SEMARVO-998620 format. One line per field, with one value per residue (C-alpha): x negated, y, z; residue in three letters. Coordinates in nm, 4 decimals. Layout:
u	X / ...;
v	Y / ...;
w	Z / ...;
code	Ala / ...;
//
This chain:
u	-10.0443 / -10.1157 / -10.3369 / -10.2410 / -10.1986 / -10.5383 / -10.3518 / -10.1321 / -10.4344 / -10.5940 / -10.3147 / -10.0081 / -9.8752 / -10.1192 / -10.4165 / -10.5212 / -10.5050 / -10.7126 / -10.9612 / -10.9913 / -11.0359 / -11.3164 / -11.4881 / -11.4821 / -11.6087 / -11.9164 / -11.9835 / -12.0147 / -12.1703 / -12.4855 / -12.4933 / -12.3489 / -12.3953 / -12.0372 / -12.0387 / -12.2857 / -12.0299 / -12.0713 / -11.9829 / -11.6493 / -11.4809 / -11.5970 / -11.4636 / -11.1283 / -11.1372 / -11.3182 / -11.1841 / -10.8650 / -10.6999 / -10.8141 / -10.6674 / -10.3378 / -10.2895 / -10.1611 / -9.8903 / -9.5815 / -9.7063 / -9.6664 / -9.2942 / -9.1580 / -9.2540 / -9.4951 / -9.7133 / -10.0607 / -10.3909 / -10.7001 / -11.0143 / -11.3588 / -11.2190 / -11.5647 / -11.4896 / -11.1236 / -11.0300 / -10.7521 / -10.5904 / -10.6392 / -10.5526 / -10.2472 / -10.1459 / -10.1705 / -9.9517 / -9.7198 / -9.6774 / -9.4062 / -9.6858 / -9.8410 / -10.1991 / -10.4401 / -10.8066 / -11.0450 / -11.4040 / -11.7003 / -11.9560 / -11.9106 / -12.0423 / -11.7919 / -11.5111 / -11.6286 / -11.5921 / -11.2535 / -11.1240 / -11.2354 / -11.0416 / -10.7229 / -10.7638 / -10.8467 / -10.5793 / -10.3345 / -10.2362 / -9.9560 / -9.9243 / -10.2816 / -10.4963 / -10.8631 / -11.0058 / -11.3749 / -11.3917 / -11.4908 / -11.1956 / -11.2865 / -11.2754 / -10.9659 / -10.7615 / -10.7666 / -10.5913 / -10.2137 / -10.1482 / -10.2858 / -10.2669 / -9.9651 / -9.8296 / -9.8443 / -9.6413 / -9.9586 / -10.3273 / -10.5482 / -10.9208 / -11.1494 / -11.4966 / -11.5589 / -11.6413 / -11.5719 / -11.2150 / -11.2243 / -11.4297 / -11.1902 / -10.8794 / -11.0142 / -11.0637 / -10.7287 / -10.4546 / -10.4450 / -10.3246 / -10.0297 / -9.6832 / -9.4980 / -9.3236 / -9.5826 / -9.8673 / -10.2464 / -10.3322 / -10.7035 / -10.8538 / -11.1188 / -11.2998 / -11.2916 / -11.2800 / -11.1699 / -11.4218 / -11.3512 / -10.9829 / -11.0408 / -11.2625 / -11.0238 / -10.7113 / -10.7921 / -10.8541 / -10.5181 / -10.3620 / -10.5431 / -10.4716 / -10.0869 / -10.0992 / -9.9674 / -10.0829 / -9.7929 / -9.9395 / -10.2478 / -10.2220 / -10.4993 / -10.5511 / -10.8232 / -10.9354 / -10.9368 / -11.3125 / -11.2594 / -11.3621 / -11.1649 / -11.0020 / -10.7682 / -10.5026 / -10.4579 / -10.1350 / -10.0982 / -9.7651 / -9.7793 / -9.5530 / -9.6618 / -9.8585 / -10.2305 / -10.3842 / -10.5292 / -10.8927 / -10.9049 / -11.0892 / -11.3771 / -11.6270 / -11.9904 / -12.0444 / -11.8895 / -11.6584 / -11.9567 / -12.1923 / -11.9605 / -11.6598 / -11.3470 / -11.3489;
v	14.1750 / 14.1331 / 14.3720 / 14.3626 / 14.6225 / 14.6095 / 14.5390 / 14.8257 / 15.0745 / 14.9356 / 14.8993 / 15.0789 / 15.4326 / 15.5955 / 15.4394 / 15.7855 / 15.9681 / 15.7090 / 15.6990 / 16.0733 / 16.0766 / 15.8045 / 16.0268 / 16.3347 / 16.1257 / 15.9971 / 16.3446 / 16.5042 / 16.2007 / 16.2762 / 16.6193 / 16.5579 / 16.2011 / 16.1095 / 15.7361 / 15.4544 / 15.2627 / 15.3488 / 15.0385 / 15.0962 / 14.7846 / 14.8274 / 15.1919 / 15.0658 / 14.7659 / 14.9006 / 15.2640 / 15.2928 / 14.9651 / 14.9768 / 15.3211 / 15.2282 / 14.9336 / 15.1797 / 15.3063 / 15.1684 / 15.3197 / 15.6724 / 15.8007 / 15.9813 / 16.3580 / 16.3128 / 16.5971 / 16.4355 / 16.5661 / 16.3808 / 16.4096 / 16.3845 / 16.3674 / 16.3237 / 16.1597 / 16.2050 / 15.8607 / 15.7627 / 16.0909 / 16.1209 / 15.7662 / 15.7819 / 16.1167 / 15.9909 / 15.7046 / 15.8983 / 16.2548 / 16.3210 / 16.3316 / 16.6530 / 16.6599 / 16.8920 / 16.7625 / 16.8583 / 16.8479 / 16.9926 / 16.9922 / 17.2879 / 17.1135 / 16.8319 / 17.0848 / 17.2202 / 16.8582 / 16.8223 / 17.1489 / 17.0235 / 16.7136 / 16.9146 / 17.1516 / 16.8900 / 16.6328 / 16.9106 / 16.7830 / 16.9788 / 17.0296 / 16.9456 / 17.1882 / 17.1726 / 17.3124 / 17.3600 / 17.3116 / 17.0900 / 16.8783 / 16.9430 / 17.3272 / 17.3098 / 17.1108 / 17.4132 / 17.6344 / 17.6493 / 17.6533 / 17.3020 / 17.1320 / 16.8946 / 17.0134 / 16.6871 / 16.3842 / 16.1697 / 16.2081 / 15.9582 / 15.8981 / 15.6300 / 15.5516 / 15.8479 / 15.7291 / 15.4509 / 15.4265 / 15.5880 / 15.8833 / 15.8990 / 15.9022 / 16.2085 / 16.3903 / 16.2817 / 16.2473 / 16.6220 / 16.7038 / 16.4849 / 16.5923 / 16.4002 / 16.1120 / 16.1073 / 15.8681 / 15.8184 / 15.5732 / 15.4604 / 15.2698 / 15.0208 / 14.7104 / 14.4058 / 14.6083 / 14.3846 / 14.5308 / 14.8831 / 14.8407 / 14.7233 / 14.9964 / 15.2644 / 15.1452 / 15.3932 / 15.6763 / 15.6186 / 15.6474 / 15.9584 / 16.1359 / 16.0660 / 15.7665 / 15.4020 / 15.1339 / 15.0324 / 14.7668 / 14.6337 / 14.5354 / 14.2976 / 14.2336 / 14.1169 / 14.2826 / 14.0549 / 14.0146 / 13.8699 / 14.1880 / 14.2025 / 14.5342 / 14.6565 / 14.9449 / 15.0675 / 15.2479 / 15.4584 / 15.6262 / 15.9737 / 15.9400 / 16.2631 / 16.5830 / 16.5603 / 16.7412 / 17.0782 / 16.9791 / 16.7445 / 16.7262 / 16.8289 / 16.9607 / 17.0117 / 16.6558 / 16.4953 / 16.2860 / 16.1007 / 16.1251 / 16.0295 / 15.8644 / 15.8013 / 15.4523;
w	3.2863 / 2.9156 / 2.7169 / 2.3476 / 2.0701 / 1.8980 / 1.5552 / 1.6175 / 1.6470 / 1.3464 / 1.1257 / 1.2686 / 1.1992 / 1.4328 / 1.2715 / 1.1104 / 1.4513 / 1.6386 / 1.3485 / 1.3627 / 1.7375 / 1.7006 / 1.4420 / 1.6576 / 1.9534 / 1.7452 / 1.6060 / 1.9443 / 2.1219 / 1.9168 / 2.0806 / 2.4257 / 2.5225 / 2.5789 / 2.5675 / 2.5303 / 2.3312 / 1.9641 / 1.7725 / 1.6004 / 1.7126 / 2.0729 / 2.0750 / 1.9714 / 2.2125 / 2.5180 / 2.5132 / 2.3085 / 2.3914 / 2.7596 / 2.7926 / 2.6354 / 2.8725 / 3.1392 / 2.9127 / 3.0984 / 3.4280 / 3.3098 / 3.3263 / 3.0271 / 3.0143 / 3.3148 / 3.4078 / 3.4202 / 3.5537 / 3.4654 / 3.6786 / 3.5212 / 3.1593 / 2.9910 / 2.6492 / 2.6991 / 2.8557 / 2.9313 / 2.8305 / 2.4577 / 2.3598 / 2.5799 / 2.4350 / 2.0852 / 2.1763 / 2.3982 / 2.2762 / 2.5606 / 2.8105 / 2.9373 / 3.0273 / 3.2170 / 3.1553 / 3.4277 / 3.3499 / 3.5349 / 3.2470 / 3.0107 / 2.6928 / 2.7438 / 2.7639 / 2.4223 / 2.2930 / 2.4633 / 2.3097 / 1.9664 / 2.0094 / 2.1246 / 1.8083 / 1.5518 / 1.6593 / 1.7194 / 2.0565 / 2.2102 / 2.5915 / 2.6588 / 2.8663 / 2.9270 / 3.2566 / 3.3269 / 3.6879 / 3.9780 / 4.1019 / 4.4712 / 4.4214 / 4.1811 / 4.4314 / 4.6800 / 4.4099 / 4.4935 / 4.1079 / 4.0784 / 4.4350 / 4.4517 / 4.1221 / 3.9132 / 3.8707 / 3.8157 / 3.8612 / 3.6693 / 3.6126 / 3.4487 / 3.5277 / 3.7452 / 4.1004 / 4.3547 / 4.4508 / 4.7813 / 4.6491 / 4.3543 / 4.5608 / 4.7577 / 4.4169 / 4.2726 / 4.5356 / 4.6363 / 4.2992 / 4.3180 / 4.4379 / 4.6983 / 4.5067 / 4.2264 / 4.1666 / 4.1531 / 3.8743 / 3.8612 / 3.5662 / 3.7126 / 3.6296 / 3.8721 / 4.1870 / 4.4812 / 4.7123 / 4.6069 / 4.6714 / 5.0244 / 5.1146 / 4.9827 / 5.1907 / 5.4742 / 5.2231 / 5.0688 / 5.4147 / 5.5071 / 5.1881 / 5.2017 / 4.9597 / 4.9805 / 4.7583 / 4.5294 / 4.2919 / 4.1379 / 3.7791 / 3.6636 / 3.2889 / 3.0409 / 2.7211 / 2.4107 / 2.4717 / 2.8158 / 3.0089 / 3.3402 / 3.4016 / 3.6786 / 3.7114 / 4.0790 / 4.1466 / 4.4524 / 4.5459 / 4.7148 / 5.0105 / 5.1966 / 5.1687 / 5.1757 / 5.4760 / 5.3826 / 5.4693 / 5.1771 / 4.9603 / 5.1662 / 4.9072 / 4.9177 / 4.7936 / 5.0971 / 4.8896 / 4.7534 / 5.0233 / 5.3087 / 5.1572 / 5.3528 / 5.4995;
code	Met / Glu / Cys / Ser / Gly / Tyr / Glu / Lys / Ile / Leu / Tyr / Gly / Glu / Leu / Lys / Glu / Arg / Tyr / Glu / Leu / Phe / Lys / Asn / Ile / Leu / Leu / Glu / Tyr / Asn / Asn / Lys / Phe / Asn / Leu / Thr / Ala / Ile / Thr / Asp / Glu / Lys / Asp / Ile / Tyr / Leu / Lys / His / Phe / Leu / Asp / Cys / Met / Ala / Gly / Asp / Met / Leu / Phe / Glu / Arg / Lys / Ala / Lys / Val / Ile / Glu / Ile / Gly / Ser / Gly / Gly / Gly / Phe / Pro / Ser / Val / Pro / Leu / Lys / Ile / Leu / Arg / Asp / Asp / Leu / Gln / Phe / Thr / Leu / Val / Glu / Ser / Thr / Gly / Lys / Lys / Cys / Val / Tyr / Leu / Asn / Ala / Val / Val / Asp / Lys / Leu / Asn / Leu / Ser / Cys / Val / Lys / Val / Val / Asn / Ala / Arg / Ala / Glu / Glu / Leu / Ala / Lys / Asp / Lys / Asn / Tyr / Arg / Glu / Gln / Phe / Asp / Val / Ala / Thr / Ala / Arg / Ala / Val / Ala / Arg / Leu / Asn / Thr / Leu / Ala / Glu / Tyr / Cys / Ile / Pro / Phe / Val / Lys / Thr / Gly / Gly / Lys / Phe / Ile / Ala / Tyr / Lys / Gly / Asp / Cys / Gly / Glu / Glu / Leu / Lys / Glu / Ala / Glu / Lys / Ala / Phe / Glu / Ile / Leu / Gly / Gly / Glu / Leu / Glu / Lys / Val / Glu / Lys / Tyr / Glu / Leu / Pro / Asn / Gly / Glu / Lys / Arg / Thr / Leu / Ile / Val / Val / Asn / Lys / Ile / Lys / Lys / Thr / Pro / Glu / Lys / Tyr / Pro / Arg / Gly / Gln / Gly / Lys / Glu / Arg / Lys / Cys / Pro / Leu / Ile;
//
């Protein structure tokens, strides 16, 4: 899988929107510590371009939930690129929700909702559980833990898409979690950023309903991950 498009971000018709997002990110980063990456080129390369790499995996008009939104990755770069996508951004830290709402407001993003909640609690809510075409996350937790947070939100026939680094060991240990949660690995897309950094996109199909006991809550997803 090739990862290109850096010039499109810097010089294309969407340049001003990415530039505005970068400025908002840096402004709020001084208050909320959203990212350790503050060099302009690195923001475009390691954040924006990386998020855009998953573009073709999201079907048109997909209803997407992002778990652990933090700085708004991959959701905001994807939304700028793909206005057809609908996003629900789930973030447990209130101050980061303030930032995310500012991004939505200042970029005038339509069909983007910010929810201040813990994923393991929200997944028990019938208004969110198994209501989405796609659940996605980037840099949140190890893959088996992340699967337990994300897959319960996906409707049967939908997908869990995880943005990862070089994650061979994580993928192997997550195979049982996918099965327990009603998922089946579809494909693994490996690519490199222009700086040589190795990245991976994990795509899991939701083939059956997730048992009601998952996610387990009370921190068990991290303390005792499914293996």
